[in-house]
C-alpha positions as CSV (number, residue, x, y, z in Angstrom):
1,M,29.8,182.3,48.2
2,S,28.0,185.9,47.4
3,R,24.7,185.9,49.3
4,P,21.0,185.5,48.0
5,R,19.5,189.1,46.4
6,I,16.7,189.5,48.9
7,V,14.2,192.2,48.6
8,A,11.4,193.7,50.6
9,I,8.4,195.6,49.7
10,E,6.6,197.3,52.3
11,A,3.1,197.4,50.4
12,G,-0.2,199.1,51.2
13,T,-2.2,196.6,49.9
14,L,-1.2,193.2,49.2
15,L,-3.6,191.3,47.1
16,T,-3.2,187.5,46.8
17,P,-5.5,184.6,45.3
18,T,-7.1,184.3,48.4
19,K,-6.0,187.2,50.8
20,R,-6.8,191.2,51.3
21,L,-3.8,192.9,53.5
22,S,-3.0,195.9,54.8
23,P,-0.2,196.8,54.9
24,A,1.4,194.1,54.0
25,R,5.6,193.0,53.4
26,L,6.7,191.1,50.8
27,I,9.8,188.9,50.9
28,I,11.8,187.6,47.7
29,E,14.6,185.7,47.6
30,E,16.3,185.6,44.6
31,T,13.7,184.8,42.2
32,H,10.7,182.7,44.2
33,I,8.4,184.6,46.7
34,A,9.5,183.7,50.5
35,E,6.9,184.9,52.6
36,V,4.2,187.1,52.8
37,G,2.2,189.1,55.3
38,T,1.2,191.9,57.0
39,A,3.9,194.3,57.7
40,E,3.8,193.4,61.4
41,T,3.7,189.3,61.1
42,V,6.6,188.9,58.4
43,R,10.4,189.9,59.7
44,L,12.7,192.2,57.8
45,P,16.0,190.2,56.8
46,A,19.1,192.0,57.5
47,G,20.8,193.2,54.3
48,A,17.1,193.5,52.3
49,E,16.9,195.7,50.3
50,R,13.7,198.0,50.6
51,V,10.9,198.7,48.3
52,D,8.6,201.9,49.3
53,A,5.1,200.8,47.7
54,S,3.1,201.5,50.9
55,N,0.6,204.1,48.5
56,L,0.1,200.9,46.1
57,I,-1.0,197.8,45.7
58,V,0.6,195.1,45.0
59,A,-0.8,192.1,43.1
60,P,-0.2,188.9,40.9
61,G,0.9,189.5,37.2
62,F,-2.0,189.2,35.0
63,I,-2.6,186.1,32.4
64,D,-3.5,187.4,28.9
65,P,-5.4,183.6,27.3
66,H,-6.3,185.2,24.2
67,I,-3.7,187.6,22.2
68,H,-3.4,188.0,18.2
69,G,-0.9,191.0,18.6
70,G,-0.4,194.6,19.5
71,R,2.9,196.5,18.9
72,G,2.8,196.2,15.2
73,G,2.9,192.5,15.3
74,D,1.0,189.7,14.6
75,V,1.1,186.2,16.3
76,M,0.5,184.9,12.8
77,Q,4.4,185.8,11.4
78,G,4.8,183.6,14.0
79,T,8.6,184.6,15.0
80,Y,10.4,185.0,18.1
81,E,10.8,189.2,17.6
82,T,6.7,189.3,17.4
83,L,6.6,188.1,20.5
84,N,9.2,189.4,22.3
85,V,7.9,192.8,21.3
86,L,4.5,191.6,22.8
87,S,6.0,190.3,25.8
88,G,7.8,193.4,26.2
89,A,4.5,195.5,25.7
90,L,2.6,193.5,28.2
91,A,4.6,193.0,30.8
92,R,5.0,197.0,31.2
93,H,0.8,196.6,32.3
94,G,1.7,193.9,34.6
95,T,0.8,191.1,32.8
96,T,3.6,187.9,33.2
97,A,2.0,185.6,30.9
98,F,0.0,185.0,28.0
99,L,-1.6,182.3,25.5
100,P,-0.7,183.7,21.8
101,T,-3.5,182.9,19.6
102,T,-4.4,182.8,15.9
103,V,-7.2,184.3,13.8
104,S,-9.5,182.6,11.0
105,A,-7.4,181.3,8.3
106,P,-6.7,178.3,5.6
107,A,-5.9,175.3,6.8
108,D,-2.3,175.5,5.5
109,V,-1.5,178.8,6.9
110,L,-2.6,177.6,10.2
111,T,-0.3,174.9,10.2
112,N,2.6,177.1,8.8
113,T,2.0,179.1,12.3
114,L,1.9,176.4,14.4
115,E,4.7,174.7,13.3
116,K,6.8,178.0,13.6
117,L,5.1,179.3,16.9
118,G,5.4,175.1,18.7
119,P,9.6,175.6,18.9
120,L,8.9,179.5,20.1
121,M,7.3,178.5,23.2
122,S,10.0,177.3,25.4
123,K,12.6,179.7,24.7
124,N,13.6,182.8,26.8
125,F,11.4,186.3,26.4
126,E,12.2,189.5,27.7
127,G,8.8,190.2,29.5
128,A,5.7,188.7,29.7
129,R,6.0,184.3,29.2
130,P,4.1,182.6,26.3
């Protein structure tokens, strides 16, 4: 059985929803945050992959609650491809989740768009999650 991947991020400053820590250490085990604290209080796990962000601010990802499109795509197209391009573009700028938002349109157009978007919400995307 292989060991879980552990990443230790050494942050110049780390922002949480309630604290500002500087300098700080963030431990990630596989896909979840295992520990957060000052560099003095969080022990460095044996075999951890270290990331030097000592000159950077580490913060939670942004959530965009209202976006119609971008990168040449329009949410009204209602396609996986459009949302995936938007997903990747948003992630490159620190956004981890977004709400695809329709524009004003006739009821039948909105209904058609929402019927296409609904099933896409549970799909996997390459970047930010709708």
